[in-house]
C-alpha positions in Angstrom: 0.0 0.0 0.0 1.2 3.6 -0.8 0.0 6.5 1.3 0.6 10.1 0.1 0.4 13.2 2.2 -0.2 16.5 0.4 0.2 20.1 1.4 1.3 23.3 -0.5 5.1 23.6 -0.4 6.0 20.1 1.0 8.2 21.6 3.6 6.0 21.7 6.7 2.7 19.9 7.1 3.0 17.0 4.7 6.6 16.1 5.6 5.7 16.1 9.3 2.6 14.0 8.7 4.5 11.5 6.4 7.4 11.2 8.8 5.2 10.5 11.8 3.0 8.0 9.8 6.2 6.2 8.6 7.3 6.1 12.2 4.0 4.4 13.2 4.5 1.9 10.4 8.0 1.1 11.4 7.0 0.7 15.1 4.3 -1.8 14.0 6.6 -3.7 11.7 4.5 -2.7 8.7 7.0 -2.8 5.8 4.2 -3.2 3.4 3.1 0.5 3.7 5.1 3.1 1.7 4.7 6.7 2.9 5.3 9.7 0.6 4.6 13.4 0.6 4.3 16.1 -2.0 3.2 19.7 -2.5 0.7 21.3 -4.9 3.0 24.3 -5.3 6.4 22.8 -4.3 9.8 23.4 -5.7 11.8 20.2 -6.0 14.6 19.5 -3.5 14.0 21.9 -0.7 14.6 20.8 2.9 11.9 20.7 5.5 11.4 23.9 7.5 13.7 24.2 10.5 10.8 24.3 12.9 9.3 21.2 11.4 12.6 19.4 11.9 12.7 20.6 15.5 9.1 19.5 16.2 9.7 16.0 14.7 13.0 15.7 16.7 10.9 16.0 19.8 9.4 12.6 18.8 12.8 11.2 17.9 11.9 11.4 14.2 14.6 12.8 11.8 13.3 15.0 9.1 16.7 16.3 8.0 16.8 14.1 4.9 13.4 15.3 3.6 13.5 17.0 0.2 10.4 18.6 -1.2 8.7 17.4 -4.4 5.9 18.7 -6.6 2.7 16.8 -6.8 2.3 15.3 -10.3 -0.2 13.2 -12.1 2.4 10.5 -12.5 3.0 10.4 -8.7 -0.7 10.0 -8.1 -0.8 7.0 -10.5 -0.1 4.2 -8.1 -1.1 5.8 -4.7 -3.7 4.0 -2.7 -4.6 6.7 -0.1 -4.2 10.4 -0.5 -4.4 12.7 2.6 -4.6 16.4 2.1 -4.3 19.3 4.5 -7.1 21.6 3.1 -10.1 21.5 0.9 -8.1 23.5 -1.6 -5.6 20.7 -1.8 -8.4 18.2 -2.3 -9.7 20.2 -5.2 -6.2 20.4 -6.8 -5.8 16.7 -6.5 -9.2 16.1 -7.9 -8.4 18.3 -10.9 -5.5 16.0 -11.8 -7.3 12.7 -12.2 -10.7 11.2 -11.4 -9.1 8.2 -9.9 -7.1 10.3 -7.4 -10.2 12.2 -6.4 -11.8 8.9 -5.2 -8.8 8.1 -3.0 -8.5 11.6 -1.4 -9.5 12.6 2.1 -8.9 15.6 4.3 -6.4 14.4 7.0 -8.5 16.0 9.8 -11.6 14.0 8.7 -9.9 11.3 10.9 -10.2 13.5 14.0 -13.1 15.9 13.8 -12.7 17.6 10.4 -11.4 20.9 9.1 -8.3 22.2 7.5 -4.8 22.0 8.9 -3.5 25.6 9.1 -0.1 26.3 7.4 2.6 27.2 10.0 5.0 28.3 7.3 7.2 31.1 8.6 5.7 30.7 12.1 7.4 30.1 15.5 8.3 26.7 16.9 5.1 26.8 18.9 3.0 27.3 15.7 4.7 24.2 14.1 4.2 22.2 17.3 0.5 23.2 17.4 0.1 22.2 13.8 1.6 18.8 14.4 -0.5 18.2 17.5 -3.6 18.9 15.4 -2.5 16.3 12.9 -1.2 13.7 15.3 -4.6 12.3 16.5 -5.8 12.1 12.9 -2.6 10.3 11.9 -3.0 7.8 14.7 -6.7 7.2 13.7 -5.8 6.8 10.1 -3.1 4.3 10.9 -5.4 2.2 13.0 -8.0 2.3 10.2 -5.4 1.1 7.6 -4.0 -1.7 9.7 -7.4 -3.2 10.7 
C-alpha cells in the first residue's frame, strides 16, 4: 500500500505527517506500507522547514533528509490513499485525475474535520500546534489502515 500526504510547499505539514506516519508503520513492523509526501506548489529538492525538523526531533523522528517534491499526475498514479491538509488541496488533486479524487480525504476527517493551518514562517510553537492537530488524525488513520 502507498499513502501520500499533500500540502502546499511540501516543507511543513505533509513532511511532518509523512514522517510520523512512517514512524508508526516502522513501530508496528508494517514494511508493506510506503509513505510519501508532495506539495501542490512545491519546488523540488528543498529541505523541511527548520521548525518542522525541530518538532519532529521531539518525537525522535529525523526530518533532516526530507526534500520537497511537486505533486504530479504521475506520482498519483499508483497511490492507494491520499491525505490532504485543506479543501483547496483536495480540489487540486481532484483536478488532476478522477481516480485520485476517489482516493483523497482531508487528513482531519480522521479527527473531527477541518483544514490543517499552514505554519510556514511561524514560530516553533506554531509548528508544534500544527503537528499536534495532525497527530490524532494520523493515529486514527493508521489504525484504520491496519485493521
